[in-house]
C-alpha positions as CSV (number, residue, x, y, z in Angstrom):
1,X,-0.5,0.0,-0.2
2,X,1.5,3.4,-1.2
3,X,2.1,6.1,1.3
4,X,-0.2,8.8,0.4
5,X,2.0,12.2,-0.8
6,X,2.0,15.3,1.0
7,X,1.5,18.5,-0.9
8,X,4.9,19.5,-0.2
9,X,6.5,16.5,-2.2
10,X,3.4,16.3,-4.5
11,X,4.1,20.3,-5.7
12,X,7.9,20.3,-5.8
13,X,7.8,18.1,-8.8
14,X,5.0,20.3,-10.2
15,X,7.0,23.4,-9.4
16,X,9.9,22.7,-11.2
17,X,7.6,21.8,-14.8
18,X,5.6,25.2,-13.7
19,X,9.6,27.2,-14.0
20,X,10.3,26.3,-17.7
21,X,6.8,27.0,-18.6
22,X,7.1,30.1,-17.2
23,X,11.3,30.8,-18.4
24,X,9.5,29.7,-22.2
25,X,6.6,31.9,-22.2
26,X,9.6,35.2,-20.5
27,X,11.4,33.9,-23.8
28,X,8.0,34.2,-26.1
29,X,8.0,37.7,-23.9
30,X,3.6,36.8,-23.6
31,X,2.1,36.3,-20.3
32,X,-0.8,37.8,-18.4
33,X,-0.6,39.9,-15.6
34,X,-2.5,37.0,-13.4
35,X,-0.7,34.1,-14.2
36,X,2.8,36.4,-13.8
37,X,1.9,37.2,-10.4
38,X,1.2,33.7,-9.8
39,X,4.6,32.5,-10.8
40,X,6.1,34.3,-8.8
41,X,4.5,33.6,-6.1
42,X,5.0,29.8,-6.6
43,X,8.3,29.1,-8.5
44,X,11.7,29.3,-6.9
45,X,14.2,31.6,-8.4
46,X,17.3,29.4,-8.3
47,X,14.9,27.4,-10.8
48,X,14.2,30.2,-12.7
49,X,18.0,31.0,-12.8
50,X,19.1,27.7,-13.6
51,X,16.4,26.7,-16.4
52,X,17.2,30.4,-18.0
53,X,20.6,29.9,-18.8
54,X,19.9,26.1,-20.1
55,X,16.7,28.1,-22.0
56,X,19.4,30.4,-23.3
57,X,22.0,28.1,-23.9
58,X,20.1,26.3,-26.4
59,X,18.9,28.6,-28.2
60,X,21.9,29.6,-29.4
61,X,23.0,26.8,-30.2
62,X,19.7,26.0,-32.2
63,X,20.5,29.4,-33.7
64,X,24.2,28.5,-34.4
65,X,23.3,25.0,-35.8
66,X,20.3,26.8,-38.5
67,X,22.5,29.6,-39.4
68,X,25.4,27.0,-40.4
69,X,22.9,24.6,-42.2
70,X,21.7,27.4,-44.3
71,X,24.8,28.5,-45.1
72,X,26.7,24.8,-46.1
73,X,27.3,24.5,-49.6
């Protein structure tokens, strides 16, 4: 019989994916003010920084790959 998870344990994984979604929307620059305020209350600032750095690196790698593909002979 599995023990029920606490609310905090259930929210941990959810918080990380919420952070990923928040950073993805911020890259696009599209966000409702009400959702922005809700995210500020729920996400971990350290997660935001880490996901933002990883997202920026992935974006740069994608742009470099597309540029090389377009310019390749």
